[in-house]
Structure formats: structure tokens, C-alpha cells
PLY file of the C-alpha trace (Angstrom):
ply
format ascii 1.0
element vertex 93
property float x
property float y
property float z
element edge 92
property int vertex1
property int vertex2
end_header
20.04 114.11 75.98
19.21 113.39 72.34
20.71 110.09 71.19
19.49 110.06 67.56
23.09 109.48 66.45
22.87 105.92 67.82
20.57 104.86 64.96
22.44 106.65 62.13
25.07 104.98 59.97
28.65 105.98 60.81
30.23 108.93 59.01
33.60 107.34 59.61
34.37 103.77 60.61
37.89 102.69 61.50
38.61 98.99 61.82
41.80 97.38 63.19
43.90 100.40 62.17
47.63 100.04 62.71
50.55 102.35 62.08
54.21 101.61 62.54
57.53 103.05 61.45
60.73 101.17 60.77
63.91 102.58 62.36
66.74 100.38 61.20
66.06 96.93 62.64
63.48 98.28 65.10
59.75 98.44 64.35
58.11 101.30 66.26
54.37 100.64 66.72
52.40 103.88 66.98
48.86 102.43 66.73
47.80 98.81 67.06
44.34 97.48 66.08
42.36 100.69 66.75
38.65 100.44 65.92
35.90 103.06 66.27
32.74 104.42 64.65
31.64 108.05 64.63
28.16 109.06 63.47
26.81 112.47 62.44
25.90 114.52 65.50
28.10 112.52 67.85
30.64 114.48 69.89
33.96 112.71 70.39
37.04 113.64 72.40
40.46 112.13 71.83
42.64 112.22 74.93
45.82 110.51 76.03
49.37 111.17 77.13
51.95 112.73 74.87
53.23 110.21 72.33
50.21 107.90 72.56
49.24 108.28 68.87
46.45 110.88 68.98
47.83 113.01 66.14
48.70 109.93 64.11
45.12 108.65 64.45
43.74 112.02 63.31
46.12 112.14 60.34
45.06 108.65 59.29
41.34 109.35 59.82
41.68 112.53 57.75
43.38 110.54 54.97
46.53 112.65 55.31
48.70 109.56 55.86
48.41 105.95 54.78
47.98 103.34 57.50
50.25 100.33 57.83
47.16 98.16 58.21
43.43 98.20 58.81
40.49 99.85 57.13
38.96 103.34 57.01
35.42 103.72 55.69
34.21 107.29 55.10
30.48 107.79 54.43
30.16 104.17 53.33
33.17 104.28 50.99
36.22 102.12 51.69
39.22 104.45 51.62
41.86 101.96 50.58
45.21 103.11 49.23
43.76 103.52 45.71
40.56 105.22 46.90
42.07 108.24 48.70
41.41 110.78 45.93
37.77 109.76 45.47
37.23 109.84 49.24
38.65 113.37 49.38
36.22 114.37 46.61
33.33 112.89 48.63
34.45 114.86 51.69
34.56 118.17 49.81
31.08 117.81 48.25
0 1
1 2
2 3
3 4
4 5
5 6
6 7
7 8
8 9
9 10
10 11
11 12
12 13
13 14
14 15
15 16
16 17
17 18
18 19
19 20
20 21
21 22
22 23
23 24
24 25
25 26
26 27
27 28
28 29
29 30
30 31
31 32
32 33
33 34
34 35
35 36
36 37
37 38
38 39
39 40
40 41
41 42
42 43
43 44
44 45
45 46
46 47
47 48
48 49
49 50
50 51
51 52
52 53
53 54
54 55
55 56
56 57
57 58
58 59
59 60
60 61
61 62
62 63
63 64
64 65
65 66
66 67
67 68
68 69
69 70
70 71
71 72
72 73
73 74
74 75
75 76
76 77
77 78
78 79
79 80
80 81
81 82
82 83
83 84
84 85
85 86
86 87
87 88
88 89
89 90
90 91
91 92
């Protein structure tokens, strides 16, 4: 098995990502302190029970939603709240 991806820089790096929603007085935590790195050529599966936050994580990683906390770095670029449009331009080039 070729493991060249182990020496490459990550395409996406997620650090301490959190997502929650407020329902009245109740705070509903969807994701809490999720961290991962994915490099080019690496195959990744995302599995878990219904309601565990898989779709939310993918929406956040794809910059479709804004996280409540944490950091997303795409191809070396920090995708903070103000950097979403430039990150999308990087992804499409």
C-alpha cells in the first residue's frame, strides 16, 4: 500500500471545530472539538449513527456553514469568517 500521503501537507486541516444551535434556553451541541487532517491521495470515510453530526461536519468542511468555534485551513489558507470567499476561489482554481 502506497503511503506517500503521509509526507504531504494537508489539503484540509480542521482544528477544535465546534457547532451548536441555540433553542430557547437550551444549547444543542452538534460537534465538540473535532480535529482532523486530510492530505491529497488519502481516502477517508465518515461513519456514525444518525444524528451524530456527519452532515454538519461535511457542511462546515465544505465552507457551506460557519462553525461556532474552531479553525478550518484549506490548502494552507485559514478559512476564517472573513476568508470564506477567497477560500472558495482557491477551491475552484
